[in-house]
N, C-alpha and C positions, 0 to 999 in steps of 0.2 A: 512562584506560581506560573509565570510565563514559560519557564523551562518545562514544567509538567504539562501544560496545555499544548504547547507547540512541539515539544520533544517526545512526548509519550502519547497523549490522547489523540493528537492529529494523525500520526501514522497508523495508530490502532484503528481509528474510525475509518480512515481512507482504505486500508486493506480489508477491513470487515465489509465495507460497502462493495468493494471489488469482488470479494469472495462470495457474497450473497448473489450478486449479478452473475458471476461466473458459474455458480452452481445452477442458477436458473437457466443459463444458456446451455449448459451440458444436459440438464434433464429435459428441457423443452425443445431444444433445437439440435442437439446432437454434438458429438465430439469434434466433428469437422469445423463447424461454426465456432466452437469453443477455441479452436486454434486461432481463428481470426480475432476473436475477442481478446485473447492473450496478447496478441500483437498491439491491439489498440490500448489495452490496459498498461502495457509497457510505456507507451507514449504519455498517457495521462498521469501515470504515477511519477514519471520523470519530471513532467511539468509541475506537478504538485510538490515534489521534493525541492525543486529549484525555487518555487514560490515560498515554501515554508522556510527555506534557508534565507532568502531575501527578507522575508517578514521578520524572522527572529533576529537576524544580525543587523540589518540596516534600519528597520523601523523600530524595533523594541530595544535595540542595543544590547542584546544578549552576548555573553562571552563566547566566542566561537570555539574556544578550547573545550568548553563544557557542552555547548549546544550541538555542535556537529556530531561528535561521537554518540551523544544521547539519541539524536534523531536517526542517525544511521543504524544504530543498534536495534532500536525498536522497529524501524522500517524493515530491516533485513530479517529480523526474527519473525515478524508477522508475515512477511513475504514467503518465507520457507513454510510456515504453517499453512498459509493459503495454498501453496503448491501441493502439499500432501493431501489437504482436504479435497481439492478439485480433482486430483489424481484418483482419490478414492471414489469420488462421484462418477468419474469416467468409467472406472472398473465396474461399479455397481450398475451403470446404465448400459 
């Protein structure tokens, strides 16, 4: 259950939150400020990934051979989806 919560749901919800805020920034503030938000979101997502890795491996004792690929895959997949959605919003705006 912890593998699913930390390895799947956590990166999905994190990237969904960033995508919603990113679309808001593009629509309301423009694509130039969206570039700044992209830089900030890189830092916050990196900090969240490090925190989730620490939480899963050190605190919950999850097997890193299973947890790290699971977390990395879902983080990367949702990150790519987020990039295409925000790029579409920039083109629409």
